[in-house]
C-alpha positions in Angstrom: 19.7 -25.2 28.6 19.4 -24.8 25.1 15.3 -25.0 25.9 15.5 -22.3 28.3 17.1 -20.3 25.3 15.1 -21.3 22.6 11.8 -20.8 24.1 12.8 -17.2 25.4 13.7 -16.2 21.8 10.5 -17.9 20.5 8.9 -15.9 22.9 10.8 -12.8 22.6 9.7 -13.2 18.6 6.0 -13.7 19.4 6.1 -10.6 20.8 7.5 -8.5 18.3 5.3 -9.9 16.1 2.1 -9.3 18.2 3.0 -5.5 18.7 3.7 -4.9 15.1 0.1 -6.4 14.3 -1.9 -4.4 17.2 -3.1 -0.9 16.2 -2.4 2.2 18.0 -3.9 5.4 18.2 -1.9 8.5 16.4 -2.4 12.4 15.0 -2.0 12.5 11.2 -1.8 15.6 8.8 -1.6 15.8 5.3 0.2 18.5 2.9 0.3 18.6 -1.0 1.8 20.8 -3.2 2.0 21.0 -6.8 4.7 22.4 -9.3 2.2 24.1 -11.6 1.2 26.8 -9.2 2.2 28.1 -6.3 -0.9 26.8 -3.9 0.2 24.7 -0.8 -2.7 22.7 1.0 -2.9 21.5 4.6 -5.3 19.0 6.1 -6.2 19.3 9.5 -4.7 17.4 12.4 -6.6 14.1 12.6 -6.6 11.1 14.9 -6.9 7.8 13.8 -7.4 4.8 16.3 -6.3 2.3 14.1 -3.5 2.6 12.4 -0.6 0.1 12.3 3.3 1.3 13.0 5.6 -1.0 11.6 8.2 -2.6 14.4 11.1 -2.5 13.2 11.1 0.9 11.7 8.4 2.8 14.3 6.9 4.0 10.8 3.5 3.9 9.9 2.4 1.3 7.9 1.6 1.9 4.0 2.4 5.9 4.4 2.1 6.0 1.2 -1.5 5.4 0.7 -2.6 7.5 3.4 -1.1 10.2 1.3 -2.7 8.6 -2.1 -6.0 9.1 -0.3 -5.5 12.8 -0.5 -3.9 13.0 -3.6 -7.3 11.5 -5.2 -9.5 13.2 -2.9 -7.7 16.8 -3.9 -7.6 15.5 -8.0 -11.8 15.2 -7.2 -11.6 18.7 -5.9 -10.1 19.5 -9.5 -6.4 20.3 -8.4 -4.3 18.9 -11.1 -1.1 16.7 -10.1 -0.4 17.2 -6.2 2.5 16.1 -4.3 1.4 14.6 -1.3 2.4 14.0 1.6 1.4 12.6 5.1 2.5 13.1 8.4 2.1 11.1 11.8 3.2 11.0 15.3 2.0 9.2 18.5 1.3 11.9 20.5 -0.4 15.5 19.8 1.8 17.3 20.8 4.7 16.3 18.2 2.1 16.6 15.5 1.1 20.2 16.5 5.0 21.1 16.2 5.3 19.3 12.9 2.3 20.8 11.6 2.9 24.7 13.1 7.1 24.1 11.5 5.9 23.3 8.0 2.9 26.2 8.5 5.1 28.2 9.1 7.5 27.6 6.6 5.0 28.2 3.6 2.7 31.0 5.3 5.6 32.9 6.2 7.3 33.0 2.9 4.6 35.3 0.9 5.7 33.3 -2.0 2.8 30.3 -1.7 -1.0 30.4 -1.3 -1.7 28.0 2.1 -5.2 26.5 1.6 -7.5 24.0 4.1 -8.8 21.1 3.6 -11.2 20.4 5.9 -12.4 17.7 7.5 -16.3 17.0 6.2 -15.0 16.8 2.5 -12.0 14.8 3.6 -10.8 12.4 6.0 -8.5 9.4 6.4 -9.4 5.8 6.6 -7.4 3.3 8.4 -5.1 1.1 6.6 -5.1 -2.8 8.0 -1.4 -4.8 6.7 -2.0 -7.8 4.7 -2.3 -10.9 6.3 
């Protein structure tokens, strides 16, 4: 009986680890703002085929590094001290809802200047987990 329980536990652990290291398709967009002015920046929704989702938290692996990619791009464009956030979802409908809700919050307010970060100039690069 112990052999069966031990083999079941080992198989379950292998499945969990195997699922964490497989690339998945996800949709991302970035949002950036600066406390120095009233301009906010939105990227277009982008599909990435090889992102990694952490199995325990179901969160985008290394999300801060995706935000750093946007920050570096905006700094090269002359934006000083942008604060960047990357939002993600595993299906397109969910990300479109998040995008519309955030965009409406800033566009309808009238206090902010909303600018687009277009895809030929900026594209997220997938980040692979460390071995």
